[in-house]
C-alpha positions in Angstrom: 77.2 91.8 93.2 80.0 93.8 94.8 83.4 92.6 95.8 84.8 93.5 99.2 88.4 94.6 99.0 91.0 95.6 101.5 93.9 98.0 101.0 97.2 96.2 100.4 99.7 96.4 103.2 103.1 94.9 102.6 103.9 95.0 106.3 101.6 92.0 106.7 104.0 89.9 104.6 107.3 90.8 106.3 107.6 88.0 108.8 111.3 87.4 109.1 114.5 89.5 109.4 115.5 88.0 106.0 112.3 89.3 104.4 112.8 92.7 106.0 116.4 92.8 104.6 115.3 91.8 101.2 112.5 94.4 101.1 114.8 97.2 102.2 117.5 96.0 99.7 115.0 96.2 96.8 113.9 99.7 98.0 117.5 100.9 98.1 118.1 99.5 94.6 115.6 102.0 93.3 117.6 105.1 94.4 114.2 106.7 95.2 114.5 108.4 98.5 110.7 108.6 99.0 110.3 104.9 98.3 113.1 104.0 100.7 111.5 106.1 103.5 108.2 104.3 102.7 109.9 100.9 102.9 111.4 101.8 106.3 107.8 102.8 107.4 106.5 99.4 106.1 109.2 97.6 108.0 108.6 99.7 111.2 104.9 98.8 111.1 105.8 95.1 110.5 108.0 95.1 113.6 105.8 97.4 115.7 106.1 101.2 115.4 106.3 101.7 119.1 109.1 99.2 119.5 111.1 100.6 116.6 110.6 104.2 117.9 111.8 103.3 121.4 114.8 101.3 120.0 115.7 104.2 117.7 115.4 106.8 120.5 112.6 108.6 118.8 109.0 109.5 119.6 106.4 107.4 117.9 104.8 110.4 116.3 108.2 111.7 115.1 108.8 108.3 113.5 105.5 108.3 111.8 106.1 111.9 110.5 109.7 111.1 109.3 108.6 108.0 107.4 105.3 109.4 106.0 105.0 109.8 102.2 105.7 113.6 102.5 108.4 113.1 105.2 112.0 113.7 104.5 113.9 111.9 107.3 117.5 113.0 108.2 120.1 110.4 107.4 120.8 110.1 111.1 117.1 109.1 111.6 117.4 106.5 108.7 120.4 105.0 110.4 118.7 104.8 113.8 115.6 103.2 112.2 117.7 100.7 110.2 119.5 99.7 113.4 116.3 99.5 115.4 115.0 97.1 112.8 118.0 94.8 113.4 119.4 95.6 109.9 122.5 97.4 108.6 123.2 99.2 105.4 126.0 97.9 103.1 127.3 98.6 99.7 128.2 96.8 96.5 130.1 98.0 93.5 127.9 98.8 90.5 129.4 98.5 87.1 
């Protein structure tokens, strides 16, 4: 007897702007640049990669490449994607 499994895709569970903000906030808290880029990719897939690419003024393929596991997006790209997702970055004091 075999069990049929599917790869886990967190983009399926990001259904609201609040969920997207919480997901990105948790990624930012890790200080792991690769994980943050991956989280942006998850959120872009959740919203629709084509829609996010157009809103960010980027080509869809360029967006996929920038947010891929081996990608290294420029900060300008990160800011454009965050804005296209309807989010903004903010800071808090850490003690």
